[in-house]
Residue frames relative to the residue before (quaternion, step in Angstrom):
aa qw qx qy qz dx dy dz
M 1.0000 0.0000 0.0000 0.0000 0.00 0.00 0.00
N 0.4627 -0.6672 0.5104 0.2835 3.57 -0.99 0.78
P 0.4584 -0.6844 0.4923 0.2811 3.62 -0.69 1.02
E 0.6161 0.5835 -0.3327 0.4114 3.59 1.14 -0.71
L 0.7305 0.4341 -0.2370 0.4708 3.51 1.10 -0.59
L 0.5229 0.6693 -0.3778 0.3686 3.49 1.44 -0.06
D 0.4297 -0.6934 0.5185 0.2563 3.56 -0.97 0.86
I 0.0134 0.8044 -0.5857 0.0987 3.65 -0.22 1.29
R 0.1940 -0.8212 0.5298 0.0852 3.58 -0.38 1.20
R 0.3054 -0.7366 0.5806 0.1644 3.56 -0.83 1.09
K 0.8563 0.0746 -0.0824 0.5043 3.58 -1.20 0.72
A 0.4148 0.7019 -0.4742 0.3323 3.52 1.03 0.82
L 0.5981 0.6005 -0.3781 0.3726 3.62 1.07 -0.47
S 0.0991 -0.7770 0.6210 0.0286 3.58 -0.80 1.02
P 0.3626 -0.7762 0.4754 0.1999 3.64 -0.13 1.28
T 0.7215 0.4776 -0.2507 0.4341 3.55 0.78 -1.09
Q 0.6447 0.5014 -0.3127 0.4848 3.50 1.13 -0.82
A 0.6148 0.5682 -0.3473 0.4226 3.60 0.96 -0.81
I 0.7143 0.4408 -0.2511 0.4821 3.48 0.94 -1.01
N 0.6675 0.5118 -0.3014 0.4490 3.56 0.93 -0.82
D 0.6587 0.4845 -0.3286 0.4726 3.53 1.04 -0.61
A 0.5873 0.5630 -0.3602 0.4565 3.55 1.22 -0.62
W 0.6702 0.5021 -0.3037 0.4543 3.61 0.84 -0.95
S 0.7405 0.4365 -0.2612 0.4392 3.55 0.85 -0.93
S 0.7485 0.4569 -0.2531 0.4086 3.59 0.98 -0.72
I 0.5803 0.6304 -0.3699 0.3592 3.54 1.24 -0.53
G 0.0096 -0.9141 0.4039 -0.0341 3.51 1.40 -0.54
G 0.8569 -0.0952 0.0996 0.4966 3.50 -0.91 -1.01
D 0.6329 0.5354 -0.3268 0.4539 3.58 1.25 -0.28
Y 0.3154 0.8023 -0.4731 0.1818 3.56 1.28 -0.04
W 0.7197 0.4548 -0.2727 0.4482 3.63 0.67 -1.12
F 0.5800 0.5788 -0.3826 0.4268 3.59 1.08 -0.50
Y 0.6825 0.4429 -0.2306 0.5338 3.56 1.00 -1.07
F 0.5864 0.5367 -0.3904 0.4643 3.63 0.98 -0.59
G 0.6627 0.5062 -0.3096 0.4568 3.58 0.82 -0.90
I 0.6331 0.5311 -0.3290 0.4572 3.59 0.89 -0.74
S 0.6511 0.5123 -0.3120 0.4650 3.57 0.99 -0.99
I 0.6832 0.5047 -0.3086 0.4280 3.60 0.79 -1.00
V 0.6251 0.5331 -0.3404 0.4574 3.55 0.94 -0.89
A 0.6771 0.4996 -0.3024 0.4478 3.54 0.80 -1.06
W 0.6525 0.4886 -0.3417 0.4677 3.63 0.86 -0.78
L 0.6412 0.5343 -0.3302 0.4409 3.60 0.85 -0.88
I 0.6767 0.4638 -0.3017 0.4857 3.65 0.85 -0.94
A 0.6431 0.5200 -0.3423 0.4460 3.56 0.91 -0.79
M 0.6428 0.5176 -0.2994 0.4788 3.64 0.96 -0.90
A 0.6531 0.5124 -0.3316 0.4482 3.64 0.91 -0.87
S 0.6734 0.5370 -0.2665 0.4326 3.48 0.92 -1.02
G 0.6905 0.4582 -0.2449 0.5034 3.55 1.23 -0.67
M 0.6991 0.4623 -0.2931 0.4600 3.63 1.19 -0.02
I 0.4341 0.6806 -0.4745 0.3510 3.64 1.27 0.40
P 0.4520 -0.7321 0.4355 0.2647 3.59 -0.34 1.26
G 0.8462 0.1810 -0.1253 0.4853 3.62 -0.85 0.90
L 0.7872 0.3289 -0.1637 0.4953 3.60 1.07 -0.63
S 0.4468 0.7169 -0.4480 0.2929 3.59 1.24 -0.24
I 0.5621 0.6300 -0.3853 0.3724 3.67 1.05 -0.77
I 0.7874 0.3172 -0.1487 0.5073 3.51 0.94 -0.91
I 0.6760 0.5128 -0.2881 0.4439 3.54 0.94 -0.95
G 0.6235 0.5773 -0.3565 0.3884 3.57 1.01 -0.73
P 0.6938 0.4422 -0.2849 0.4919 3.63 0.83 -0.87
I 0.6253 0.5560 -0.3471 0.4236 3.53 0.99 -0.77
V 0.7132 0.4173 -0.2657 0.4967 3.60 1.03 -0.78
T 0.7160 0.4813 -0.2961 0.4100 3.57 0.72 -0.95
G 0.5666 0.6107 -0.3888 0.3936 3.65 1.09 -0.50
P 0.7424 0.3907 -0.2056 0.5039 3.51 0.71 -1.09
L 0.6025 0.5912 -0.3387 0.4156 3.49 1.07 -0.76
F 0.7548 0.3754 -0.2171 0.4921 3.60 0.71 -1.13
A 0.5226 0.5909 -0.4146 0.4537 3.59 1.22 -0.29
G 0.6803 0.4832 -0.2769 0.4764 3.56 0.97 -0.89
V 0.6276 0.5374 -0.3296 0.4569 3.54 1.09 -0.87
F 0.6669 0.5158 -0.3028 0.4445 3.51 0.94 -0.96
A 0.6317 0.5555 -0.3090 0.4437 3.54 1.05 -0.80
V 0.6146 0.5428 -0.3285 0.4688 3.57 1.18 -0.78
F 0.6805 0.4842 -0.2692 0.4795 3.52 1.03 -0.94
L 0.6039 0.5650 -0.3285 0.4563 3.55 1.09 -0.64
A 0.6480 0.5112 -0.3115 0.4709 3.45 1.05 -0.82
K 0.6141 0.5409 -0.3336 0.4680 3.56 1.09 -0.71
A 0.6351 0.5256 -0.3106 0.4731 3.55 1.02 -0.87
D 0.7054 0.4246 -0.2695 0.4995 3.62 1.12 -0.63
G 0.5975 -0.6056 0.3505 0.3918 3.61 1.26 0.21
E 0.6035 0.5124 -0.3655 0.4895 3.62 1.22 0.48
K 0.2206 -0.7592 0.5989 0.1276 3.48 -1.21 0.71
K 0.2199 -0.7966 0.5524 0.1093 3.60 -0.60 1.10
E 0.5959 -0.5464 0.4408 0.3900 3.58 -1.24 0.19
F 0.6767 -0.5201 0.3399 0.3949 3.51 -1.24 0.62
G 0.7022 0.5020 -0.2970 0.4083 3.58 0.89 -0.90
A 0.4568 0.6786 -0.4445 0.3651 3.60 1.39 -0.19
M 0.5522 0.6212 -0.4205 0.3639 3.68 1.04 -0.47
F 0.6971 0.4325 -0.2827 0.4971 3.62 1.16 -0.31
D 0.3478 0.7487 -0.4861 0.2866 3.63 1.25 0.37
G 0.5676 0.6239 -0.3862 0.3733 3.57 1.13 -0.50
F 0.5636 0.5895 -0.3691 0.4457 3.59 1.26 -0.41
K 0.5677 0.5667 -0.3704 0.4684 3.56 1.24 -0.43
R 0.7251 0.3183 -0.1873 0.5812 3.61 1.18 -0.47
F 0.0660 0.8944 -0.4423 0.0111 3.45 1.10 0.86
Q 0.7086 0.4889 -0.2877 0.4197 3.56 0.65 -0.97
P 0.7087 0.4024 -0.3078 0.4910 3.77 0.62 -0.70
T 0.6675 0.4975 -0.3359 0.4405 3.60 0.95 -0.63
V 0.6145 0.5392 -0.3296 0.4724 3.53 1.16 -0.69
I 0.6204 0.5562 -0.3278 0.4453 3.59 1.02 -0.92
I 0.6726 0.5003 -0.2733 0.4718 3.53 0.90 -1.05
G 0.6454 0.5411 -0.2951 0.4512 3.55 1.05 -1.03
L 0.6993 0.4573 -0.2942 0.4640 3.59 0.87 -0.88
I 0.5617 0.5666 -0.3763 0.4711 3.67 1.12 -0.59
L 0.7367 0.4346 -0.2319 0.4632 3.55 0.65 -1.18
S 0.6986 0.4410 -0.2986 0.4779 3.63 1.07 -0.39
I 0.3528 0.7456 -0.5143 0.2346 3.71 1.11 0.15
P 0.6589 0.5153 -0.3420 0.4283 3.65 0.88 -0.75
G 0.6962 0.4676 -0.2714 0.4722 3.50 0.99 -0.98
I 0.5924 0.5534 -0.3587 0.4628 3.59 1.09 -0.53
L 0.6701 0.5017 -0.2834 0.4679 3.52 0.95 -0.92
L 0.6341 0.5445 -0.3087 0.4541 3.50 1.04 -0.79
Q 0.6793 0.4857 -0.2864 0.4697 3.54 1.00 -0.92
I 0.6365 0.5033 -0.3363 0.4780 3.60 1.05 -0.68
Y 0.6408 0.4867 -0.3416 0.4857 3.58 0.97 -0.70
Q 0.6700 0.4869 -0.3426 0.4435 3.66 0.79 -0.67
L 0.6342 0.5291 -0.3259 0.4600 3.59 1.12 -0.73
V 0.6747 0.4846 -0.2943 0.4726 3.53 0.96 -0.87
A 0.6643 0.4986 -0.3226 0.4539 3.56 1.02 -0.71
L 0.5887 0.5646 -0.3490 0.4613 3.56 1.15 -0.66
V 0.6957 0.4878 -0.2717 0.4519 3.48 0.83 -1.08
S 0.6513 0.5210 -0.3044 0.4601 3.52 1.14 -0.76
D 0.6748 0.5002 -0.3146 0.4421 3.55 0.99 -0.80
I 0.6213 0.5402 -0.3461 0.4498 3.52 1.07 -0.86
T 0.6642 0.5127 -0.2982 0.4551 3.50 0.92 -1.07
G 0.6603 0.4990 -0.3073 0.4697 3.66 0.93 -0.81
M 0.6628 0.5081 -0.3208 0.4467 3.60 0.93 -0.78
L 0.6678 0.5237 -0.3020 0.4342 3.55 1.12 -0.59
N 0.6567 0.4754 -0.2539 0.5274 3.45 1.44 -0.46
P 0.3905 -0.7386 0.4794 0.2686 3.68 -0.44 1.03
D 0.6557 0.5507 -0.3285 0.3986 3.55 1.00 -0.67
T 0.7768 0.3094 -0.1787 0.5187 3.58 1.17 -0.48
R 0.3847 0.7512 -0.4607 0.2748 3.54 1.35 -0.01
E 0.6580 0.5244 -0.3168 0.4378 3.62 0.87 -1.01
A 0.6543 0.5451 -0.2930 0.4346 3.53 0.99 -1.03
V 0.6728 0.4851 -0.3133 0.4624 3.58 0.99 -0.85
L 0.6512 0.5215 -0.3119 0.4546 3.60 1.00 -0.65
Q 0.7402 0.3998 -0.2404 0.4843 3.56 1.10 -0.57
Q 0.4418 0.7101 -0.4611 0.2967 3.57 1.21 -0.07
S 0.6119 -0.5906 0.4083 0.3317 3.50 -1.24 0.59
A 0.4999 -0.6259 0.4850 0.3509 3.64 -1.03 0.66
F 0.7711 0.2224 -0.1255 0.5832 3.67 1.07 -0.61
P 0.1603 -0.7974 0.5811 0.0298 3.61 0.04 1.29
P 0.6531 -0.5140 0.3703 0.4149 3.66 -1.06 0.49
A 0.6414 0.5159 -0.3525 0.4453 3.67 0.89 -0.73
L 0.6386 0.5166 -0.3279 0.4666 3.59 0.89 -0.82
I 0.6756 0.5046 -0.3040 0.4434 3.58 0.84 -0.98
G 0.6507 0.5219 -0.2951 0.4660 3.48 1.06 -0.85
L 0.6203 0.5419 -0.3184 0.4692 3.53 1.15 -0.64
Y 0.6459 0.5156 -0.2952 0.4794 3.54 1.03 -0.89
V 0.6365 0.4842 -0.3357 0.4977 3.62 1.00 -0.79
F 0.6453 0.5301 -0.3368 0.4349 3.60 0.84 -0.74
M 0.6557 0.5138 -0.3183 0.4524 3.55 1.10 -0.85
I 0.6393 0.5188 -0.3203 0.4685 3.61 1.12 -0.64
V 0.6555 0.4991 -0.2902 0.4868 3.54 0.96 -0.78
F 0.6516 0.5091 -0.3191 0.4630 3.52 0.94 -0.81
G 0.6590 0.5002 -0.3128 0.4665 3.59 0.95 -0.86
L 0.7151 0.4374 -0.2787 0.4686 3.64 0.87 -0.72
T 0.7160 0.3824 -0.2480 0.5287 3.61 1.16 -0.12
V 0.7916 0.2632 -0.1707 0.5243 3.66 0.07 -1.21
G 0.6540 0.5363 -0.3379 0.4129 3.62 0.82 -0.89
L 0.6625 0.5280 -0.2570 0.4651 3.43 0.99 -1.08
L 0.6890 0.4807 -0.2974 0.4535 3.61 0.84 -1.01
L 0.6805 0.4687 -0.2857 0.4855 3.64 1.11 -0.51
F 0.3566 0.7946 -0.4646 0.1600 3.59 1.19 -0.12
F 0.7626 0.3429 -0.1951 0.5127 3.68 1.00 -0.65
S 0.4093 0.7748 -0.4295 0.2183 3.55 1.23 -0.10
Y 0.6293 0.4990 -0.3381 0.4907 3.67 0.95 -0.89
Y 0.6431 0.5526 -0.3188 0.4236 3.64 0.76 -0.85
L 0.6803 0.4870 -0.2695 0.4769 3.53 0.95 -1.13
I 0.6482 0.5102 -0.3392 0.4521 3.65 0.96 -0.73
M 0.7275 0.4248 -0.2517 0.4764 3.64 0.92 -0.87
D 0.7040 0.4922 -0.2510 0.4462 3.59 1.08 -0.86
R 0.8150 0.2434 -0.0690 0.5213 3.48 0.92 -1.07
G 0.4646 -0.7158 0.4305 0.2940 3.56 1.17 0.07
M 0.3035 0.7893 -0.4790 0.2357 3.51 1.19 0.62
G 0.4529 -0.6088 0.5563 0.3389 3.55 -1.30 0.22
A 0.6956 -0.4932 0.3002 0.4274 3.54 -1.25 0.24
V 0.6467 0.5006 -0.3466 0.4595 3.70 0.93 -0.71
D 0.6603 0.4816 -0.3243 0.4763 3.64 0.80 -0.89
A 0.6490 0.5535 -0.3166 0.4150 3.54 0.88 -0.86
I 0.6391 0.5057 -0.2946 0.4990 3.53 1.10 -0.89
K 0.6468 0.5283 -0.3189 0.4482 3.58 0.85 -0.79
A 0.7177 0.4451 -0.2541 0.4714 3.53 0.83 -1.04
S 0.6196 0.5518 -0.3302 0.4502 3.51 1.03 -0.75
S 0.6387 0.5425 -0.3067 0.4513 3.51 0.97 -1.07
K 0.6998 0.4676 -0.2800 0.4618 3.64 0.88 -0.92
G 0.6449 0.4955 -0.3424 0.4704 3.57 1.09 -0.50
V 0.6354 0.5285 -0.3150 0.4666 3.55 1.09 -0.77
I 0.6824 0.4912 -0.2923 0.4557 3.57 0.89 -1.01
G 0.6761 0.4915 -0.2861 0.4684 3.57 1.01 -0.72
N 0.7525 0.2752 -0.1442 0.5807 3.60 1.21 -0.32
F 0.2075 0.8563 -0.4695 0.0576 3.58 1.25 0.30
G 0.7206 0.4490 -0.2700 0.4541 3.60 0.63 -1.15
R 0.6271 0.5480 -0.3118 0.4573 3.56 1.00 -0.79
L 0.6598 0.5094 -0.2930 0.4684 3.59 1.01 -0.85
I 0.6002 0.5709 -0.3192 0.4604 3.52 1.12 -0.81
V 0.6664 0.4761 -0.2955 0.4918 3.56 0.96 -1.01
L 0.5986 0.5567 -0.3681 0.4430 3.68 0.95 -0.70
I 0.7120 0.4505 -0.2715 0.4651 3.49 0.81 -1.10
F 0.6242 0.5188 -0.3536 0.4649 3.63 1.02 -0.58
L 0.6628 0.4849 -0.3301 0.4654 3.57 0.91 -0.70
E 0.6667 0.4926 -0.3062 0.4681 3.52 0.92 -0.86
G 0.5728 0.5791 -0.3531 0.4603 3.55 1.24 -0.51
L 0.6447 0.5021 -0.3165 0.4818 3.56 1.04 -0.84
L 0.6344 0.5292 -0.3186 0.4647 3.56 0.99 -0.77
M 0.6686 0.4798 -0.3023 0.4810 3.57 0.94 -0.84
L 0.6216 0.5513 -0.3325 0.4462 3.60 1.09 -0.73
A 0.6105 0.5466 -0.2973 0.4900 3.52 1.15 -0.91
G 0.6695 0.5019 -0.2947 0.4616 3.52 0.98 -0.89
V 0.6384 0.5177 -0.3144 0.4749 3.57 1.04 -0.73
L 0.6702 0.4944 -0.3151 0.4550 3.61 0.95 -0.87
A 0.6486 0.4898 -0.3367 0.4754 3.61 1.20 -0.41
C 0.7400 -0.4522 0.1852 0.4622 3.45 0.70 1.20
G 0.6235 -0.5739 0.3005 0.4377 3.50 1.31 0.51
V 0.6859 0.4712 -0.3276 0.4475 3.66 0.85 -0.71
G 0.4795 0.6500 -0.4521 0.3784 3.65 1.14 -0.11
L 0.5851 0.6209 -0.3477 0.3889 3.52 1.11 -0.65
L 0.6386 0.5180 -0.3051 0.4804 3.53 1.16 -0.82
F 0.6931 0.4914 -0.2772 0.4487 3.57 1.01 -0.69
V 0.6709 0.4916 -0.2996 0.4673 3.55 1.20 -0.39
A 0.4757 0.7327 -0.3791 0.3052 3.49 1.39 -0.57
P 0.6882 0.4765 -0.3207 0.4433 3.73 0.75 -0.87
V 0.6238 0.5223 -0.3426 0.4697 3.56 1.05 -0.64
L 0.6643 0.4958 -0.3168 0.4610 3.62 0.91 -0.85
Y 0.6465 0.5108 -0.3451 0.4495 3.59 0.92 -0.84
L 0.6776 0.4881 -0.2886 0.4683 3.59 0.96 -0.86
A 0.6319 0.4932 -0.3544 0.4815 3.63 1.06 -0.62
N 0.6357 0.4926 -0.3682 0.4665 3.65 0.95 -0.49
A 0.6181 0.5207 -0.3504 0.4733 3.57 1.04 -0.66
N 0.6232 0.5396 -0.3332 0.4576 3.61 1.00 -0.74
A 0.6445 0.5544 -0.2794 0.4463 3.46 1.09 -0.93
Y 0.6107 0.5483 -0.3216 0.4722 3.52 1.12 -0.92
R 0.7122 0.4729 -0.2697 0.4431 3.50 0.80 -1.19
Q 0.5997 0.5496 -0.3938 0.4281 3.63 1.03 -0.47
V 0.7036 0.4571 -0.2371 0.4897 3.54 1.02 -0.92
F 0.7642 0.1959 -0.0720 0.6102 3.60 1.00 -0.91
P 0.3108 -0.7891 0.5066 0.1551 3.56 -0.29 1.27
G 0.7446 -0.4520 0.2529 0.4212 3.53 -1.22 0.47
S 0.5438 -0.6666 0.3984 0.3182 3.55 -0.95 0.88
N 0.5925 0.5759 -0.3722 0.4227 3.59 1.28 -0.28
L 0.5422 0.6082 -0.3800 0.4379 3.55 1.39 -0.09
P 0.4340 -0.6855 0.4835 0.3286 3.67 -0.76 0.72
A 0.4725 -0.6688 0.5151 0.2533 3.41 -1.15 0.93
R 0.4283 -0.7085 0.5026 0.2490 3.63 -1.06 0.69
D 0.2357 -0.7582 0.5952 0.1240 3.65 -0.61 1.21
P 0.3206 -0.7698 0.5066 0.2191 3.63 -0.54 1.00
N 0.6521 0.4896 -0.3175 0.4839 3.65 1.18 -0.35
P 0.4327 -0.6896 0.5171 0.2644 3.74 -0.95 0.86
P 0.5193 -0.6561 0.4314 0.3372 3.52 -1.00 0.80
D 0.5764 -0.5729 0.4501 0.3700 3.61 -1.32 0.48
P 0.5103 -0.6665 0.4490 0.3062 3.56 -0.79 0.98
N 0.5893 0.6226 -0.3587 0.3692 3.59 1.10 -0.62
V 0.6152 0.5826 -0.3578 0.3925 3.55 1.22 -0.53
Y 0.6697 0.4982 -0.3000 0.4619 3.54 1.26 -0.31
G 0.4933 -0.6897 0.4085 0.3378 3.58 1.38 -0.01
D 0.7818 -0.3685 0.2468 0.4383 3.51 -1.26 -0.46
S 0.5973 0.5764 -0.3546 0.4305 3.58 1.26 -0.37
F 0.4572 0.6917 -0.4789 0.2883 3.63 1.13 -0.27
G 0.8285 0.2059 -0.2005 0.4806 3.64 -0.92 1.02
Q 0.5798 0.5579 -0.3913 0.4465 3.62 1.26 -0.10
I 0.4290 -0.6821 0.5398 0.2436 3.54 -1.19 0.75
A 0.4320 -0.7050 0.4873 0.2809 3.48 -0.72 1.07
């Protein structure tokens, strides 16, 4: 689908409504969506624990995985309940979801590379008597690591935010990665302040979950996923609605009767 023909609503996102609707609508299906959230997290954690391969395998798995999870919650936002196995439907859109997953994983990949290089450097330094003392006295937060953390924050507030709706667009509208990025960016820019408020409110809910012995975060996750799906649907109306074409049709398509009164 051409992003230019997509109905993107500016200033349409209502953070409180997205969250309130999620709380009220998840109802008796809560444990179903809780189970999907837990399974997704376990798979993501497992893919990130493969020695030496997690840098690449992690993003390749989590991209399609969470695209499918988001699609299940979007169906719930639209009043439909999919089967549990639908959480893996993102793998049917493997290429675009992997591309988005790799882009969003750039900070994590860089951090893992830094940690690997630092570990090898520390081990090498400890084995050398001439550099052992320097290794023991080095700062816990060297400038390179501080710079990397700053980059991660800036990346999340720019690229990460602009791609907020990309997985939904791939699964809901069948877009490729590039078109999904363009459309998501337009939707985010048109609702920037409201999206920031939504993220802030969700952050408070996550904090409350963490304070509840940490496990509360797991129980809040389904509501947050559904709230994000509600937010997407507020900005991008249902796919069954006709897209608005900004260009008028060619009069020739109506034949000789064009402009005549019946």
